[in-house]
N, C-alpha and C positions, 0 to 999 in steps of 0.2 A: 620565725622567733624574733629576728631583729626588730621588725615593725611592731609586732605585738607586745613585746616586752622591753626591749633595750630602748627603742625610740621613745616609747611612752614614759618610761622611767626617766630618761634624759629630760625630756620635755617638762615633766612635773617638776623634778628637782631644780633644773635651771630656771623655770618660771617662778617657783616659790622663791628661790634665792634672788632673782631680780626684782620680784614684787617687794620683797623685804628691803633690798637695797634702794629702791626707788620710792618707798613709802613716804618719806618727807616730801619728795617732789610731787608725789600723787596728791597729797593733802594741800600742799601749796597751790597746784594747779587748780584744784577744786575751788579754793578760796579766791583765787584771782578771777576765775570765770564768774563767780557769784558777784564779786566786787565790781569788776569792769563792765561784764555784760549784763548781769542781772537775771540770768535765766538758769534752768536746770542744767548742770554741768555735763551730763552724759547724753550722748547720742546713742540710740539703740535701733537696731535694724536687723530684719530678718534676713538670714543668709542660708545658702544651701551648702552643706558640707559633704563629707565622705558619705557614700551610699545614698545620695540624695535626701539626707536627713536635714532638716531645717533647724536652725537655732538662732538665738539673739546674739548679736555681735556688739560689743561695747566699745566706744571711743569717746573721747572728750569732745564736747560740742564746740564747734568752731564757726557756726553760722547762726545767724538770727532767723526768724521766721517772718520776716516783712514780706507783704503782699502788695500788688498793684491795686489800682481802683477796682478792678474786676474780680478781686479776690484770688488771683493767681500769685504763686510765689515768684519773687523777683529772681532776675538771673543769679546764678551761684556767685559770681565776682561782685555783686552788688550786696550780697548777704554775709561774706565772709567778714569777720570783725577783725580789728587790728590784732588783738591778742590771738585770735584765731589763726591768722597768717603766720604768727611767730610759731605757734604750736605744730601747724602743717610743715613748715620749713625744717624745724628740728626733729619732727617725727615724733614728739612728745605726745601727740593727740591720740597715739596707739597704745600707750601704756595700759589702759583698762583691758586690752585684748589679752593680757596675762591671765585674767580670770577665765576667759575662754579656753586658754590653754590648760589651766589647772583643772577645768571641768571636762578635759579630753574632748572638746569640741572643735579645737584647732590644733595645729602643730607649728612648731618654729620652722620646719622645713617642709615644704609641700606647696600645692597651688593655693591662691588665695580664694576664699570662698566667695562665690558670686552672690549678688542680690537675688531674691526670690523671683522678682519680676524680670 
């Protein structure tokens, strides 16, 4: 009963409250990513959740897509933007995951969903 109803209700109510509280920050971060980095502000990746169900996780994009002469992506530390470092250190890059919690794809408490690959 706890996992099915109480935990889900807690996740939903707390995620909704937190999202409303951080909405101005959310909009500001989107604008700053567009201004400073000039690319789509969200990073979307397939992850595997409970019962091996895959879903799309949302985060703020903190890296660019620069490639080397052979067309391969550069190392992560070369692609992280200055603003992206700030977002990662503060944890603000994970605010969009509140939408995953509202959709019951994730929970505040529990294991982190792993990438599909």
